[in-house]
C-alpha positions in Angstrom: 4.2 22.0 -22.4 4.3 19.1 -24.9 7.2 17.5 -22.9 5.0 17.4 -19.8 2.2 15.7 -21.6 4.6 13.2 -23.1 5.9 12.3 -19.7 2.4 11.6 -18.4 1.9 9.0 -21.2 2.5 5.4 -20.1 5.8 4.3 -21.6 6.8 0.6 -21.3 10.4 0.2 -22.3 10.3 3.3 -24.4 7.1 2.4 -26.3 3.6 3.9 -25.9 0.7 1.8 -24.7 -1.2 2.4 -28.0 1.8 1.1 -30.0 2.0 -2.0 -27.8 -1.7 -2.7 -28.1 -1.5 -2.6 -31.9 1.1 -5.4 -31.8 0.5 -9.2 -31.8 0.8 -10.9 -28.4 4.1 -12.5 -29.4 5.5 -9.2 -30.7 4.4 -7.3 -27.5 6.0 -10.0 -25.4 9.4 -8.7 -26.4 8.8 -5.7 -24.1 8.0 -7.7 -21.0 10.4 -8.8 -18.2 12.3 -12.0 -18.8 10.1 -14.5 -16.8 6.9 -13.0 -18.2 8.2 -13.0 -21.7 9.2 -16.7 -21.6 5.7 -17.6 -20.2 3.9 -15.6 -22.9 6.0 -17.0 -25.7 5.5 -20.6 -24.5 1.7 -20.2 -24.0 0.7 -17.4 -26.4 -2.3 -19.3 -27.6 -3.8 -19.4 -24.1 -3.2 -15.7 -23.7 -4.8 -14.9 -27.1 -7.8 -17.0 -26.4 -8.3 -15.2 -23.0 -8.1 -11.8 -24.8 -10.7 -12.9 -27.3 -13.0 -14.1 -24.5 -12.6 -10.8 -22.7 -13.4 -8.8 -25.8 -16.5 -11.0 -26.5 -17.8 -10.5 -22.9 -17.1 -6.8 -23.0 -19.1 -6.5 -26.3 -22.0 -8.2 -24.6 -21.7 -6.0 -21.5 -21.2 -9.1 -19.4 -18.8 -9.3 -16.4 -15.6 -11.1 -17.1 -14.8 -13.8 -14.5 -11.9 -16.2 -14.5 -10.1 -18.9 -12.5 -6.9 -18.4 -14.5 -4.7 -16.7 -12.0 -1.5 -17.5 -13.9 -2.3 -15.4 -17.1 0.4 -12.8 -17.7 -1.0 -9.3 -18.2 -0.2 -8.1 -21.7 -0.9 -4.6 -23.2 -4.1 -5.7 -24.9 -5.7 -6.4 -21.5 -5.2 -2.8 -20.2 -8.6 -1.3 -19.5 -10.5 -4.5 -18.8 -12.2 -5.1 -15.4 -11.8 -8.8 -14.7 -13.2 -10.8 -11.8 -10.3 -13.1 -10.6 -11.2 -16.1 -8.4 -9.3 -16.3 -5.1 -10.6 -19.6 -3.9 -13.7 -18.1 -2.2 -15.0 -15.3 -4.3 -14.3 -13.2 -7.4 -12.2 -10.1 -6.8 -12.6 -7.3 -9.3 -9.3 -6.2 -10.8 -9.1 -3.2 -13.2 -6.1 -3.7 -15.4 -3.8 -0.6 -15.7 -0.5 0.0 -17.6 1.6 -0.5 -14.4 0.3 -4.1 -14.2 1.9 -5.2 -17.5 4.2 -8.2 -17.0 2.5 -9.3 -13.7 0.1 -12.1 -13.3 -3.7 -11.8 -12.6 -3.4 -13.7 -9.3 -1.0 -11.1 -7.8 -3.9 -8.7 -7.6 -6.4 -11.1 -6.0 -5.0 -12.3 -2.7 -5.9 -15.8 -1.8 -4.5 -15.9 1.8 -5.3 -13.3 4.5 -3.9 -12.5 7.9 -5.5 -14.5 10.7 -7.5 -12.4 13.1 -7.7 -14.1 16.5 -10.5 -13.4 18.9 -11.6 -14.9 22.2 -11.4 -18.7 22.6 -14.5 -20.7 21.7 -16.5 -23.1 23.9 -14.4 -26.1 24.7 -11.1 -24.5 23.9 -10.0 -24.2 27.5 -10.5 -26.4 30.5 -12.6 -23.7 32.2 -15.0 -23.4 29.3 -15.3 -27.2 29.1 -16.5 -27.3 32.7 -19.2 -24.7 31.9 -20.4 -26.8 29.0 -21.6 -29.7 31.2 
């Protein structure tokens, strides 16, 4: 029975989520994929500042909104609900353990499929004739 419960726990490269949350951002970066690890290690101060801002907003019960789509999701961000700007509006993203190593912008699409409908006035020669 204990084995089943252990399998349900979120393991990231053999470590539990609680253990990774207790580590420093640079220490937890060692368990990320290569590209994400390099980004976090080069810009760890930006990631740490973003985490502090998220914790401050959560303490005040304010909604977290950001334009920073290129922030790598680290274990300390798991559980936060963040509004990510997609160029038009803020899309709510709830961070889960499966998102670790990805970027915030991946979960807030900025481009959408074009849905064509009927042609507008002036689009065809016949509709131009009706306009006059």
